[in-house]
N, C-alpha and C positions, 0 to 999 in steps of 0.2 A: 336297457341296464337302469334300475332302481337308482335313484339318489342317494348317496351315502351322507347321511346326516350327521352332525356332532353328537347328537343324543345315541344315535344307533350306535355308535363308535363307543361311547360312555357306558352303554348298558352291557356289550359285549364284554368290554374290559373289565367290569364288574362281576360278570359271570366267570370269566376265563382267567384273570389277573395278569393277562397278556400286555404288551406294550401298546400305547395309542396308536401308533404307526403299523404295527402289526395287525391289530383289530380292523383299522381302516384297509388293511391290504385283503385281509380275510374276508371281509364283506365284498368288496370289488371282486375278488376272484369267485365268488359265491352270488353275485347278481343281487346282493343285498339281503339275501336270504340268511336269517339269524342262526338257524340250526346246523345248516352247512358251513356258515364261518366258523362256527364252535367246533366242529368237526375237523375242518382245514387245520386249524391252530391245534388240535391235537395229533392230527396225523404229522403235522411237521416238528412236534415235540415242544411248540413254543409255550403253550399253555402250562404243561408240565414243568417247563424250566422256569418260568415266571412264577409258577406258585411256590418256588422256594425262595421267594423274595426276602421273606421275614427271617430266613437262616443267616448266620453268620459265615462269611467267606475269609478267613483270617490266615489260611495257610496258602501255598502256591509258590511261584517262582519268579524271580527276576531274569531274563533273558535278553539278548542282544542280536542286532544283525547289522552287518556292515554291509554297503552296496558298493562295488568298485572303487573302494578306499575314499568315496567323497561322501556317503551320506551314513549316518551312523544313529542306531536307536538303540535305547535302552527301555523296557518296559516292565511292570509289574502286573503280573495276572494272578488272580486269587481264587482259591476253591475253599471247600470246608475242611478238608482232611490232608494231612502229610502223606497218605497213602496215595491219594490221586495225584497230588503234587509231583510224584514219582512216576506216573501213568504215563506212557509214551504219547498216548491220544492228547492227555492234557499239555504235554508239553510240545506238541506238535501244533496244536491249538496256537499256543502261546508264541510260538515262531510265525504263524501266520498272520497274528496282530502286528507284530513287529514288521514284517515285511509291508503290511498294509500303510502302517505310519510311514515308513520309508518312501513307499510309491506316492500316495496322496497326501502326505504333511499335514494332518489334522493339526489343530492347535489346543483343542480340549477333548475331553473323553466323551461328554456327553453335554447336551444343549444346558443343563441346570449350571454348568460351570461356566457358561458365557457371561461375562460381566454386564450389568445392567447399561451402563454406559456403551458399552460396544455395540449391544441390540438397538439401543436407541439411535446410535449414530448410523447404523445400518439403514434402520427404519427411514430415517430423514433422507438418506441418500436415495432410497428408491424412491419415497415419496416424490421427491425432487425429480427425478427420473420420468417416473410417471405424468407428473405435471406437465413436463415438457414435451411427452408425447401427446399431450391432449386427452388424456384420460379423464371421465367423468369424475368430479369432486366425490360424487355419492358411490362410485365404484372402488374409490382409492383402498379403503381400508380391507375390504375383499380381497382385491389383487394382492396386497401387501401380505397377506397370509401366505398365500402362495411364494412370493418373494422371500419370504422369511425362512418358510421350508427349504428352499434352495440354498440358502445361506448356512442353515444349520447342516445341510447335507456337504457344503464346501469345508466346514470348519471344525464339525465334530465327528470324532471317529465312529462312533455307534450307528450314526444316521448316514456314514458315507455308503456309497455302493461299493462293494467288494470287487476289488481289482480282478480276483480270477472268476466272477461272475456278476455282470452288471445288472442282472435281474433280481440281486439279493443285496440287502444292505449288511454291513459288517454286524450290526447289533441281532439281525435274523441269524446269521451264520453262526456266530457264539452262541445263541439260545439253542441251536440246534445241535452243536457239538455239548453243550451241557447236558441236554435230554440224554443222550447217548452216553456220556461220563456218569452220569446220576448225581450231580452236585450242582450247586449254585456255583457258578462261576462267573467273575467280573473282572474287567480293567480297572485297575485303581488309579495307576498315573504312569506317565512317559516323558521322556526328553528326546528330542531328535535334534542331530547336530549335522550341518552341511558345510563342506568347505567353502570358506570366504563369506557365508552369511554374516551379516552385519558389518562387514568391512566395505567402506566405501572405496570402490573400484576405479582406478585411472580410466578416463574416458579418451580414446585417441581422437584427435582433432583430424578426420579424413581429410579435408580441404586443404589444411595445413600441410600434411604430408604429402600430398599430391604436388602442392605447389613448390614444396622444398625438394621433391625428385624432378620436377621439370625444370627447376633452376639449376640443378646439378648436371641436367642431360647436355 
């Protein structure tokens, strides 16, 4: 398989207006063939959806999802018209997004929202771990690129693997649904609550409990 270079990804993005990760995946799926990659994006509906990027999505809905009475999510998903906001397919998409947030616990919608200090801290942690593993200094920056991609997959909603299909990212799922709906769709913001989150919980001293039990025996 041909090596997928950053320039190849950039060229495909400029032609199709698809996201960087979508372009990279399209090239990988197409063995580096540019035309096949562009066709792959069109078949997935990704380039069509991304082509709407300049349009304003100011309508939409706020929906919620509660899981087992312990995790709650409120999310705002936007579209272009009030007509689509009332569309069952769009509302189903918004519910899917809320369920993803409940299950995977992202911190941000997209990587552009990650604070610089958080990224720098993660890079430093990963760099130190790589050094401890004896990785060559000259290779650190290249390896860190992959490590940061994994970091984004953990904390950014659109970069996460979709819980219902781990071969697809949430951003890809949204773009495919948007292409079928026929309007630009975007997730604006969300909040996620989990019972007991942020509360310092009492830790039982097992050794003390055992000693107490034995003493009473």
